[in-house]
ZALOLO-984248 format. One line per field, with one value per residue (C-alpha): x negated, y negated, z negated; residue in three letters; residue number from 1. Coordinates in steps of 0.001 Angstrom, whole numbers, plus 500000, padded with zeros to 6 digits. Each point is the difference from the previous one (the first is absolute). Layout:
px	[X	...]
py	[Y	...]
pz	[Z	...]
residuo	[Ala	...]
num	[NUM	...]
***
This chain:
px	[212588	498167	501110	498599	496695	499757	500502	497651	497311	500536	499690	496716	498641	501087	498246	496815	500111	500467	497000	497957	500780	499278	496588	499334	500852	497669	497150	500522	500164	496795	498138	501202	498792	496615	499672	500884	497612	497062	500433	500100	496869	498136	501011	499047	496547	499431	500999	497758	497080	500399	500378	496750	498085	501515	499481	496337	499403	501904	497972	496708	501079	501191	496735	497933	502016	499712	496313	499110	502238	498375	496443	499723	500241	497231	497159	501720	498609	496500	500432	501454	497123	497472	501830	497882	503050	500931	496509	499959	503376	498870	496614	501018	503728	500726	503652	499512	498198	502741	502807	498236	499532	503737	500891	497544	501363	503546	498967	498172	503133	502146	497691	499399	503545	498554	502128	497634	496318	498410	496626	499170	497094	497894	502564	502797	501654	501528	498501	501459	502839	501833	503340	498871	503171	502377	501564	498580	496525	497116	497861	499285	500883	497486	499662	496914	501975	500493	497642	499304	498428	497876	498777	499055	498167	497959	499069	502393	502833	503179	503261	503153	503779	502484	503147	498980	500341	500561	501733	501785	499184	498413	496659	496651	496966	496508	497241	496319	497376	498795	496186	497854	496249	500558	502438	503747	501669	503617	502362	501936	503335	502489	503448	501962	503792	501407	503621	499336	499614	503239	501864	498281	501026	503341	502204	498345	501685	497895	499057	496282	498146	496522	498867	497153	497558	502469	502730	501936	501968	498178	501744	503121	502593	502580	499962	501637	496992	497398	497995	501354	497543	499978	499092	499115	497852	498662	500410	496302	500371	503038	498097	496992	502206	501715	496644	498708	503010	500048	503788	500462	502673	501922	501597	498473	502685	500044	501583	502669	499332	502740	498484	496824	499403	496347	498719	496614	498786	500472	503333	503013	503764	500876	503400	499989	502661	500653	500485	499533	498573	497434	502421	503200	498491	503151	500674	500673	497591	498075	497685	496794	497096	496939	496561	496925	496335	497218	498761	496277	499449	502477	499757	503785	502335	502645	503144	503092	503418	502116	503694	501564	503507	500238	498854	502393	502885	499066	499933	503352	501512	498637	501352	503368	500216	498912	502374	502817	499441	500012	503102	501852	499029	501184	503263	500666	499241	502205	502869	499757	499941	502887	502139	499334	500817	503263	501100	499093	501791	503112	500142	499310	502759	502567	499068	500074	503470	501334	498248	501384	503530	499709	498327	502722	502741	498201	499573	503664	501181	497713	499974	501519	501758	503337	499741	502887	499798	502651	500835	500309	503514	498797	501576	498359	497968	497935	498823	497469	500703	498923	503185	502174	498038	500638	503774	500359	501978	499609	500302	500641	503499	498431	498210	501523	501450	498919	497417	502688	501458	496834	498628	501679	497910	499864	501013	503372	499275	497234	502189	500115	496266	500809	500989	497584	500933	499582	496564	498821	501194	498357	496611	499987	497404	497818	496736	501201	503546	500117	502859	499912	503069	501045	503239	501565	500159	503447	501881	503223	500680	496320	498905	498050	496184	498154	497455	497838	500748	497460	501297	497467	500194	498238	499281	499996	498904	503542	502303	500359	500291	499896	498340	501580	498050	501677	498006	501619	500239	501732	496961	499204	503533	499693	496667	501447	502827	497520	497839	503038	501000	496414	499797	503216	498769	496643	501718	502033	496841	498242	502853	499909	496241	500135	502476	497652	496986	501896	500790	496369	498857	502370	498652	496432	500600	501451	496944	497718	501816	499771	496274	499475	501817	497889	496845	501029	500687	496555	498366	501977	499038	496338	500387	501605	497303	497363	501949	500173	496237	499596	502487	497274	498055	503235	500805	496536	500324	503389	499137	497166	502176	502853	497688	498705	503544	501018	496940	500608	503729	499252	497475	502420	502648	497481	498902	503633	500594	496988	501024	496917	501896	496991	498473	503441	500331	496575	500972	503237	497997	497807	503134	501411	496769	499887	503650	499310	497017	502170	502657	497411	498889	503563	500885	497155	501200	503615	499000	497826	502840	502728	501350	500075	498766	496895	500546	497322	498614	496803	498414	496697	497653	498485	503486	500871	496694	500529	503569	498662	497342	502601	501692	496833	497934	501210	499145	496525	499358	501237	497597	497148	499716	498163	502030	498191	502034	498512	500920	503071	499321	503332	501056	503715	501564	503409	501731	502086	498546	501679	499144	496406	499687	501412	497316	497227	501295	500025	496411	498818	501730	498345	496621	500446	500951	496934	497679	501538	499367	496276	499171	496259	500350	500046	503528	500354	502607	499429	502533	498648	501669	498753	501662	499753	501872	503090	499843	499211	498552	500279	497620	500119	496955	499302	496970	501474	498852	501568	502386	499580	500129	503359	501376	498944	501831	503310	499755	503167	502197	503057	499621	496267	497919	496498	500868	500499	503451	502605	498043	501416	502845	497840	502282	498030	497697	502669	502415	497226	499207	503650	500196	496819	501111	503435	498133	498090	496690	498102	498310	496832	497670	496386	497072	497394	496293	499330	502517	503698	502989	501258	503590	500599	503282	499974	502933	500708	498860	502767	499945	501782	501925	497531	497186]
py	[627808	498439	502907	502511	498166	499995	503753	500704	497994	501989	503267	498833	499035	503349	501911	498013	500779	503717	500000	498153	502584	502853	498599	499204	503593	501361	497763	500937	503697	499788	498087	502482	502985	498333	499092	503506	501589	497625	499908	503761	500279	497496	501804	503350	498715	498665	503322	501916	497686	500685	503714	499995	498587	502548	502865	499075	500291	503302	501348	499084	501701	503089	500260	499643	502662	502442	499395	500316	503052	501845	498768	501947	503242	499323	501064	503148	502205	498783	501030	503367	500573	499504	502490	503088	502285	498867	500751	503345	501023	499034	501675	503298	500283	501944	500409	498888	496850	499151	500589	497777	497360	500137	499298	497100	498469	500330	498216	497256	499343	499850	497392	497876	500369	500930	502001	502862	500904	502922	501402	501166	502213	499298	501763	497666	502750	498919	502057	498043	497499	498189	501379	503655	500811	498669	502135	497632	499986	498783	503043	502008	497153	498903	496238	499977	498057	497009	497030	499574	503510	499256	496691	501637	502813	497317	498606	497029	498877	501074	498065	501066	499646	502554	502009	503192	503140	502129	497713	497873	496948	496802	499222	498250	502268	499278	502569	500376	502664	502416	500228	502832	499627	497441	502100	499455	503102	498707	497034	498526	498427	497833	499238	496939	500348	496723	500805	498851	496436	500288	500948	497221	497271	501491	497605	496723	497152	500867	503036	500838	501852	501489	499856	502130	498593	501045	497898	503188	499832	502502	499077	497923	499294	500522	503667	499409	497904	502752	500983	497003	497869	496198	499031	502204	503141	501294	503589	500607	498720	502210	503026	499181	499822	503275	501775	498876	501680	497016	499922	503763	499935	496938	498019	496530	497470	496255	497859	498138	496283	497940	496512	498384	496392	499372	497361	498284	502030	503290	500895	500792	500106	503366	501488	503797	502354	502231	503751	499471	502863	499402	501194	498159	496729	499298	499451	497319	497048	498807	496970	500068	497706	502049	499359	502239	500114	502599	502438	500225	503121	502103	498252	499616	497039	499441	498118	498741	499632	497678	500085	496693	501245	498041	496793	500538	500646	496851	497972	501472	499156	496465	499544	501395	497661	497004	500823	500638	496623	498257	501949	499039	496361	500093	501687	497357	497273	501757	500248	496300	499212	502433	498404	496578	501284	501575	496725	498104	502530	499874	496230	500350	502636	497748	497145	502262	501252	496462	499314	503183	499173	496603	501570	502662	497389	498025	503103	500990	496550	499704	503540	500579	503215	499821	501029	500851	501251	502331	500875	503541	500317	498952	496546	496887	497989	497632	499451	497880	497406	502416	502072	496916	499090	503493	499860	496248	498902	499709	503232	498581	501550	503477	499880	502718	501796	503541	500395	501352	496472	498885	503067	502769	503103	500933	503554	499818	503372	498339	497312	502071	499305	496401	501042	500785	503707	500292	498320	502389	503021	498800	499368	503019	501970	497034	499076	496380	498694	498053	500185	498576	499648	498117	498024	496535	496874	498389	497351	498235	499206	499946	502694	502890	500062	503323	500520	502665	500283	501334	500670	500756	500420	497543	500989	496703	499895	499534	501352	501791	497966	500483	498040	499937	498834	499086	499800	498500	502625	497909	499936	503627	501103	498000	501682	503432	499347	498954	503080	502287	498526	500241	503642	500900	498267	501804	503378	499324	499076	503125	502212	498364	500311	503636	500813	498398	501945	503277	499343	499120	503205	502070	498427	500516	503711	500326	498295	502313	503052	498589	499332	503598	501246	497753	501247	503640	499218	498371	503083	502211	497727	500310	503778	500068	497665	502466	502859	498041	499548	503720	501139	500615	502227	501722	500774	501442	502154	501326	500472	502425	502441	499619	500858	503028	501077	499871	502053	502592	500191	500636	502677	501618	500345	501711	502321	500904	500785	502265	501612	498702	499276	499715	497147	498340	500258	498359	497113	499469	499766	497313	498134	500170	498615	497156	499167	499903	497706	497625	500082	498973	497034	498812	500527	497717	497259	500498	499689	496998	498287	500447	497064	499765	498234	500762	503087	500253	503405	502080	500511	501584	497505	502610	501038	496386	499573	503198	498886	496730	501876	502258	496865	498125	503054	500137	496364	500391	503031	498061	497079	502111	498585	502141	500402	500869	500957	500760	503420	500332	498569	501089	496418	499416	496527	498624	498847	500952	502496	498601	496368	500875	501831	496897	497820	502451	500286	496209	499762	502799	498307	496649	501759	501576	496613	498360	502688	499758	496215	500738	502500	499752	501166	503519	501397	501283	499672	501345	500586	500205	500687	498719	499899	498490	501004	497986	499458	501825	498021	501050	498102	499980	498434	499734	499302	496964	496379	499199	497232	496290	497501	498718	503550	500733	496856	500777	503781	500907	497129	501007	499606	499321	502160	499883	502308	498736	498685	502734	502679	499405	498399	498955	501881	503194	498773	497752	502941	502285	497510	499932	503818	500380	497358	501696	503175	498048	499736	497492	499826	498107	499524	498908	500368	502665	499207	502860	498505	500380	499326	501950	500097	501456	501060	500376	501846	500949	503458	502415	500786	503243	500361	502664	497478]
pz	[128974	497028	497773	502493	500219	496216	499724	502923	498258	496807	501928	501543	496573	498535	502795	499438	496262	500768	502345	497361	497325	502387	500860	496335	499044	502692	498828	496332	500890	502067	497278	497365	502035	500581	496323	498855	502488	499523	496228	499837	502146	497824	496797	501553	500999	496488	498427	502419	499231	496267	500709	502003	497044	497600	502447	500495	496220	499856	502943	498315	496778	501910	501941	496829	498191	502908	500526	496294	499586	502892	499370	496742	501979	502536	497614	498776	502853	499139	496363	501020	502441	497138	497696	499368	499893	503509	501273	498212	501480	503482	499641	498361	500813	496771	499067	496404	501080	502544	497464	497467	502720	500868	496391	499808	503231	498657	496784	501903	502132	496883	498461	503134	501413	503377	502388	500762	499651	501816	501061	503554	501018	503080	502198	498882	497908	496675	497144	497026	499589	497242	501328	499784	498027	502757	502689	502641	498483	502160	499049	503089	502341	502586	500532	502179	502651	497685	500646	496258	499984	503057	498540	496693	501770	501719	496562	500017	497750	501753	500116	501751	499830	501298	499385	498190	502117	496903	497511	502666	497818	501237	498354	500201	499876	498492	500573	499084	500816	497275	500082	498667	500391	502773	502018	500426	498565	499933	499862	497044	500965	498057	501436	498809	500318	501398	499143	496414	501292	501997	496822	498035	502464	501092	498005	500972	501857	503025	502069	500112	502767	500331	503624	501327	502613	502743	498302	499101	496730	497758	496790	499377	497348	502792	501004	503398	501095	499432	503089	501910	501950	499995	503540	502975	500328	503275	501123	499299	496418	499398	501352	497793	496887	500903	500537	496575	498266	497697	499894	500444	502749	498746	502854	500345	500955	500391	497301	501975	499534	501639	499566	498582	498872	499028	497534	499857	496982	501839	498416	502173	499905	501573	500716	499749	501381	496995	500622	503774	502012	502675	502666	499077	498748	498007	496287	497374	500028	496925	499819	497915	499145	500981	498437	500092	498951	500361	497318	500692	497894	501990	503388	499627	500122	497390	501108	498209	501633	497856	500996	500995	499320	496722	501697	502916	497599	498079	503216	501115	496591	500205	503486	498964	496991	502070	502853	497490	498359	503357	501023	496804	500506	503594	498971	497351	502509	502548	497496	499307	503715	500619	497274	501402	503482	498798	498400	503142	502248	497808	500374	503696	500367	498306	502260	503051	499022	499971	503278	501581	498974	501655	503008	500361	499831	502704	502182	499649	500908	503059	501383	503447	498907	498221	496351	497670	496426	498541	496449	498677	501507	503507	499731	501493	497482	502169	503554	501870	502743	502747	499495	500449	503147	501425	499429	500671	496900	496194	497991	496532	499838	500339	496651	497812	503060	501052	502758	502327	500163	501835	501815	502001	500996	503674	499084	498233	498340	497965	498473	496819	499580	499202	496449	497182	499931	503779	499803	497286	502012	503254	498346	497698	502055	500996	498240	499545	499691	503279	502520	503554	502253	503105	500010	500279	497840	500018	498016	500803	503648	501059	502487	498452	500239	500618	497229	498363	496280	497427	496489	497236	496266	497648	496401	498087	496358	498655	502704	503317	503208	503771	502800	503469	503067	503311	503264	503089	502796	502688	502286	499229	500986	503208	500771	499229	502466	502687	499308	500235	503349	501284	498856	501841	503129	499742	499614	503151	501944	498700	501195	503433	500225	498859	502799	502545	498634	500182	503682	500676	498251	502141	503195	498784	499374	503480	501513	498020	501338	503532	499438	498875	503099	502204	498278	500586	503663	500311	498487	502386	502921	499011	499916	503428	501329	498809	501561	503245	499944	499354	502700	502601	497618	498953	503674	500442	496869	501093	503760	499274	497996	502529	502939	498110	499125	503680	500981	497249	500904	503725	499156	497589	502737	502257	497166	499311	503685	499969	496702	498149	496799	497750	502047	500195	496191	499522	502351	498058	496734	501600	501128	496416	498481	502551	499283	496251	500614	502049	497268	497357	502161	500578	496263	498841	502316	498866	496320	500813	501866	497338	497981	496221	496848	497975	497814	497292	499102	499893	503421	501025	501634	502326	501232	500856	501852	502003	500853	501411	501951	501649	501318	501013	501024	503633	500593	498442	502244	503056	499497	498626	496416	497453	496787	496745	496897	496582	498517	497835	496503	498523	499231	499278	499993	499104	503232	503073	502500	503137	499215	499091	503343	501749	498333	500959	503593	500265	498665	502364	502948	499158	499680	503461	501519	498381	501430	503514	499928	499606	502798	499346	496351	498723	499790	496438	497204	496490	497163	496438	496640	496631	496585	496547	496876	501004	503803	503262	502921	503692	502338	503826	501675	503698	502189	501738	499944	496597	498922	500646	497125	501230	500205	496398	498800	501817	500345	498048	501162	502115	503799	499779	502359	501406	502908	503559	500877	500433	498090	496524	498022	497035	497541	499320	497237	498447	499772	498750	497214	498893	500054	497910	497470	499760	498975	497301	501887	502078	503429	500884	502970	500504	502402	499313	499875	502456	502457	500600	497737	497016	498694	496509	498419	496193	498376	496377	499104	499043	496258	499157	496724	498826	499914]
residuo	[Met	Ser	Val	Asn	Asn	Lys	Phe	Asn	Ala	Lys	Ile	Val	Val	Thr	Asn	Arg	Ile	Lys	Lys	Tyr	Tyr	Ile	Trp	Leu	Ser	Leu	Val	Val	Phe	Thr	Leu	Thr	Val	Leu	Ala	Val	Trp	Lys	Gly	Gly	Glu	Ala	Leu	Lys	Asn	Gln	Arg	Ile	Lys	Thr	Leu	Arg	Val	Asp	Ser	Ala	Glu	Gln	Leu	Ser	Gln	Leu	Ala	Ser	Val	Leu	Glu	Ser	Ala	Ile	Ala	Lys	Tyr	Gln	His	Met	Pro	Thr	Leu	Leu	Ala	Ser	Asn	Asp	Arg	Val	Lys	Lys	Ala	Leu	Arg	Asn	Gly	Leu	Val	Asp	Asp	Ile	Glu	Gln	Leu	Asn	Arg	Glu	Leu	Glu	Gln	Ile	Asn	Arg	Ile	Thr	Glu	Ala	Ser	Asp	Ser	Tyr	Ile	Leu	Asn	Thr	Asp	Gly	Leu	Thr	Ile	Ala	Ala	Ser	Asn	Tyr	Arg	Asp	Val	Asn	Ser	Phe	Ile	Gly	Gly	Asn	Phe	Ala	Phe	Arg	Pro	Tyr	Phe	Lys	Asn	Ala	Met	Glu	Gly	Gln	Leu	Gly	Arg	Tyr	Tyr	Ala	Leu	Gly	Thr	Thr	Ser	Asn	Leu	Arg	Gly	Tyr	Tyr	Phe	Ser	Tyr	Pro	Val	Tyr	Asp	Gln	Gly	Asp	Val	Ile	Gly	Val	Ala	Val	Val	Lys	Val	Asp	Leu	Thr	Gln	Phe	Glu	Lys	Arg	Phe	Ala	Asn	Gln	Arg	Tyr	Glu	Phe	Leu	Leu	Leu	Asp	Pro	Asp	Asn	Ile	Val	Phe	Ser	Ser	Ser	Lys	Ala	Ser	Trp	Leu	Tyr	Arg	Val	Leu	Gly	Glu	Leu	Ser	Ser	Ala	Asp	Leu	Gln	Arg	Ile	Ala	Asp	Ser	Gln	Arg	Tyr	Phe	Gly	Gln	Arg	Ile	Glu	Lys	Leu	Thr	Val	Tyr	Gln	Gln	Thr	Pro	Phe	Ala	Asp	Gly	Ser	Gln	Ile	Val	Thr	Val	Leu	Glu	Asn	Ala	Ser	Gln	Asp	Ser	Gly	Glu	Gly	Pro	Arg	Gln	Ser	Tyr	Leu	Lys	Met	Asn	Arg	Pro	Ile	Gln	Leu	Leu	Asp	Phe	Lys	Val	Ala	Thr	Phe	Thr	Pro	Leu	Lys	Thr	Ile	Glu	Glu	Glu	Ile	Ser	Leu	Trp	Arg	Thr	Ile	Phe	Ala	Gly	Gly	Val	Thr	Ile	Thr	Val	Leu	Leu	Phe	Gly	Leu	Ala	Val	Leu	Arg	Arg	Lys	Met	Leu	Arg	Glu	Arg	Ser	Tyr	Ala	Asn	Glu	Met	Ala	Arg	His	Asn	Gln	Ala	Tyr	Ile	Arg	Glu	Val	Ile	Gln	Asn	Thr	Gln	Ala	Gly	Leu	Val	Thr	Leu	Asp	Glu	Glu	His	Lys	Val	Glu	Ser	Phe	Asn	Pro	Ala	Val	Glu	Gln	Leu	Ile	Gly	Gln	Pro	Leu	Ala	Pro	Leu	Val	Gly	Gln	Pro	Leu	Ser	Ala	Leu	Phe	Met	Pro	Glu	Asn	Thr	Lys	Glu	Gln	Ala	Leu	Met	Ser	Arg	Glu	Gly	Phe	Leu	Thr	Ala	Thr	Asn	His	Lys	Pro	Ser	Arg	Val	Leu	Thr	Gln	Glu	Gly	Tyr	Leu	Tyr	His	Gly	Asp	Gln	Pro	Ser	Val	Pro	Val	Glu	Met	Thr	Leu	Cys	Glu	Met	Gln	Leu	Pro	Asp	Arg	Leu	Ser	Tyr	Leu	Val	Thr	Phe	His	Asp	Met	Thr	Glu	Arg	Lys	His	Tyr	Glu	Gln	Glu	Ile	Thr	Glu	Ala	Arg	Leu	Glu	Leu	Glu	Gln	Arg	Val	Arg	Glu	Arg	Thr	Tyr	Glu	Leu	Glu	Gly	Ala	Asn	Thr	Arg	Leu	Arg	Gln	Glu	Ile	Glu	Glu	His	Lys	Gly	Thr	Gln	Arg	Glu	Leu	Ile	Gln	Thr	Ala	Lys	Leu	Ala	Val	Leu	Gly	Gln	Leu	Ser	Ala	Gly	Leu	Asn	His	Glu	Leu	Asn	Gln	Pro	Leu	Thr	Ala	Ile	Arg	Ala	Phe	Ala	Gly	Asn	Ser	Leu	Lys	Phe	Leu	Asp	Arg	Gly	Gln	Tyr	Gln	Gln	Ala	His	Ala	Asn	Leu	Gln	His	Ile	Ser	Gln	Leu	Gly	Gln	His	Met	Gly	Asp	Ile	Ile	Ala	Arg	Phe	Lys	Val	Phe	Ala	Arg	Lys	Gly	Asp	Val	Gln	Gln	Gly	Pro	Ile	Ala	Val	Gln	Thr	Ala	Ile	Met	Gly	Gly	Leu	Lys	Ile	Met	Gly	Pro	Arg	Tyr	Lys	Glu	Val	Gly	Ile	Glu	Leu	Val	Val	Thr	Pro	Asp	Gln	Gly	Phe	Ile	Val	Asn	Gly	Asp	Met	Val	Phe	Leu	Glu	Gln	Val	Leu	Val	Asn	Leu	Leu	Ala	Asn	Ala	Ala	Asp	Ala	Ile	Leu	Glu	Ala	Pro	Asp	His	Arg	Arg	Arg	Val	Gln	Ile	Glu	Gln	Thr	Ala	Thr	Gln	Asp	His	Val	Thr	Ile	Cys	Val	His	Asp	Ser	Gly	Arg	Gly	Leu	Ser	Asp	Gln	Ala	Ile	Leu	His	Leu	Phe	Glu	Pro	Phe	Phe	Thr	Ser	Lys	Pro	Ser	Gly	Leu	Gly	Leu	Gly	Leu	Gly	Leu	Ser	Ile	Ser	Gln	Arg	Ile	Val	Glu	Ala	Met	Gly	Gly	Arg	Ile	Ser	Ala	His	Asn	Arg	Asp	Ala	Gly	Gly	Ala	Glu	Phe	Cys	Val	Ser	Leu	Pro	Arg	Phe	Gln	Ser	Leu	Asp	Thr]
num	[1	2	3	4	5	6	7	8	9	10	11	12	13	14	15	16	17	18	19	20	21	22	23	24	25	26	27	28	29	30	31	32	33	34	35	36	37	38	39	40	41	42	43	44	45	46	47	48	49	50	51	52	53	54	55	56	57	58	59	60	61	62	63	64	65	66	67	68	69	70	71	72	73	74	75	76	77	78	79	80	81	82	83	84	85	86	87	88	89	90	91	92	93	94	95	96	97	98	99	100	101	102	103	104	105	106	107	108	109	110	111	112	113	114	115	116	117	118	119	120	121	122	123	124	125	126	127	128	129	130	131	132	133	134	135	136	137	138	139	140	141	142	143	144	145	146	147	148	149	150	151	152	153	154	155	156	157	158	159	160	161	162	163	164	165	166	167	168	169	170	171	172	173	174	175	176	177	178	179	180	181	182	183	184	185	186	187	188	189	190	191	192	193	194	195	196	197	198	199	200	201	202	203	204	205	206	207	208	209	210	211	212	213	214	215	216	217	218	219	220	221	222	223	224	225	226	227	228	229	230	231	232	233	234	235	236	237	238	239	240	241	242	243	244	245	246	247	248	249	250	251	252	253	254	255	256	257	258	259	260	261	262	263	264	265	266	267	268	269	270	271	272	273	274	275	276	277	278	279	280	281	282	283	284	285	286	287	288	289	290	291	292	293	294	295	296	297	298	299	300	301	302	303	304	305	306	307	308	309	310	311	312	313	314	315	316	317	318	319	320	321	322	323	324	325	326	327	328	329	330	331	332	333	334	335	336	337	338	339	340	341	342	343	344	345	346	347	348	349	350	351	352	353	354	355	356	357	358	359	360	361	362	363	364	365	366	367	368	369	370	371	372	373	374	375	376	377	378	379	380	381	382	383	384	385	386	387	388	389	390	391	392	393	394	395	396	397	398	399	400	401	402	403	404	405	406	407	408	409	410	411	412	413	414	415	416	417	418	419	420	421	422	423	424	425	426	427	428	429	430	431	432	433	434	435	436	437	438	439	440	441	442	443	444	445	446	447	448	449	450	451	452	453	454	455	456	457	458	459	460	461	462	463	464	465	466	467	468	469	470	471	472	473	474	475	476	477	478	479	480	481	482	483	484	485	486	487	488	489	490	491	492	493	494	495	496	497	498	499	500	501	502	503	504	505	506	507	508	509	510	511	512	513	514	515	516	517	518	519	520	521	522	523	524	525	526	527	528	529	530	531	532	533	534	535	536	537	538	539	540	541	542	543	544	545	546	547	548	549	550	551	552	553	554	555	556	557	558	559	560	561	562	563	564	565	566	567	568	569	570	571	572	573	574	575	576	577	578	579	580	581	582	583	584	585	586	587	588	589	590	591	592	593	594	595	596	597	598	599	600	601	602	603	604	605	606	607	608	609	610	611	612	613	614	615	616	617	618	619	620	621	622	623	624	625	626	627	628	629	630	631	632	633	634	635	636	637	638	639	640	641	642	643	644	645	646	647	648	649	650	651	652	653	654	655	656	657	658	659	660	661	662	663	664	665	666	667	668	669	670	671	672	673	674	675	676	677	678	679	680	681	682	683	684	685	686	687	688	689	690	691	692	693	694	695	696	697	698	699	700	701	702	703	704	705	706	707	708	709	710	711	712	713	714	715	716	717	718	719	720	721	722	723	724	725	726	727	728	729	730	731	732	733	734	735	736	737	738	739	740	741	742	743	744	745	746	747	748	749	750	751	752	753	754	755]
***
């Protein structure tokens, strides 16, 4: 046990070291990520701070260059307005003067590098221009709508910026009125082309923008940013810009700024979505350092957008180098730790191998199962004490003997498997070479012991060997014998019990048939009881026709004696009709009285009601009960005509009895028909005293009756309930609010195949 404790302690220590290294690795990884991130951020902030200082100087230089370059053109309209040739051309309008003026304007533009110079009359019409040779010359164009013309006509120095409607070039306009004897006779205009500055600053490390007072990009070194607005413009502002024709139909869109980070000096880090449309809002992102300052002369703002791509690439490179250095250091440290671990595990494995060998020997010697090792030829090499305990004597003489000298399979056909060739054949199609058989251990004169043998192959480093395991099955065999005997006994008891159940089932079927016969007899008895109650009315119905027949027959004899054959023939016709009427009455009672089972089929509800009325009509006439029947609704139900008539006759008879028990009530019975999609309901309500609470509780129980003694068997409603349920319906009863009782029979509506 001391060896086990030693190795368990080593395992615990090893697990603790593993956990320590895991946690150490996590801490180092976290610290490395934080160092890379924080260091990169610090370096980025430092680079941006330096870039802000440099960009501020560049912005000042750019603003000065732009302002000085444009300022030299602001006095040119004043000089042109004081030129005598200009005044002469405006005053006289001679062709020679205008042609000479065109040449002078062209020369002035060539010297001053201005874009265009031109002279407008008081109507805004261009009479002379420096571009008179061009196809798109301003001569003949009317610019009275431009604000610089209106300002000059009012005697002021005009300034304006716009996209030229004729040249389609962006420019800044300076204008001045031309005076003659104190009156304004025209306007001198000089246009400065701003694209020259875009070309001049196109290859700088930054992008420059000229922003008008509405923050619209009027000029830029990046063509895709032209006519983009920084910020938001209201609908009124957009309409005002469109009405001024400043941008001559150009679409004003918003420059898509994804993110802004302001600084204290007014500069910003902005992330712009390059080439992103206003609708999609998608495109590559580019970060810039944005700085701007106003140009007082033009009422513009100049802005620089310095890309941060170089700084970001520098930071990414620094982070990569730093992370790579840390990674290499960690890998070297890990290799050292891994080598040390491999040496330690190799020593541990050698020690564990020695421990396992000792442990296996101890397990083999102390295991309860019998173990035997065989050589490659299936001959006994060694065994443990458990095998000797199973067989009850020493087995040393069996060493070197084949396994068949110790074990005999239960199935003699499998004895061939005890050889090496038989073992290989038996385990050829199995995933592992393991063979299990039941048999007996035997040696000498000792009785054999039932065992389960497991033979498996062991691939040792230097040779092939086999391990055989024997498990004692003495108790298991005993239990199997007991289970077999119990199973045979149980099968015998099951056969006996099955014979008894079959006899009981036969008797039960006989009782069911007897019960059905009894039920049919009860139904027939109820029919006959109703017929007995109706016998007086039946006699009355038959006596009247019989009396008339006798009278007609006597008269007929007299008419025949007298030779009055026509009167005799008429009397015989009356006798025939009365006989047919009596036959119909007797036929209804015969059909009502016949025996039989419920035969399902389509029946007309109105026909069943009229059949019941033919039977009960004489009694209702005898006692003077008014019978009200709703008109035929054409309802058809699924049931048996005779049994439905029996139910209706029973309900009509009960209604008559209830009315006769209340002589002071009105004598009236009403039959109504209603229907839903699936059922038809027939209701019979009387004008009697209604049902008592006790009668409602026990109304459909056999032999229960609320009639006086001797006037009923108490079977009518019980039998009626069984008949209705046999036809798939139900019967119910309740008291009406207006007085009297109401019995309702609900039957399934007949559904034809067509529907």
